[in-house]
N, C-alpha and C positions, 0 to 999 in steps of 0.2 A: 453407434454415433459415427458420423463422418469425421474425416480428418480435420476439416474446417471447424466443425463444432467443438472438437476436442482441443484444437489450438486456441479457439476463442475462449473456451472455458478456462484453460490454463492461463491465458492472459488476464482474464477477469480475476482469477484467484491471486495472481501475482500483484495486480493493482490493489486488491483488497488488503493483502498483507502489508504492502508498502504504506497504504493509507492508515492502517491500524498502527503500524510502528511509528509513523509520524504523529499520529494523535497521542500515542503513549508518551512520546517525547514532550509534546505540548502540555499534557496534563501533569506529568511527573516533574519535569524540569522547569515548567512555567514559560516555555518558549512559545512563539507563535507557530502556526502550522507549517509555514514555509521554512523556518529554521529547522524544525523537526524533519521535514522532507529532505533538506540538505544533509542532515546528519544520518539519515537512513540510507 
């Protein structure tokens, strides 16, 4: 894998983890997605 593809993959994984955490806040705490994103 080239350096660019590895960096892009790492960025995609980071975005996925942040989105998953925000969704978790939204489902567990009853907040909307953007409030969960702020808390993440």
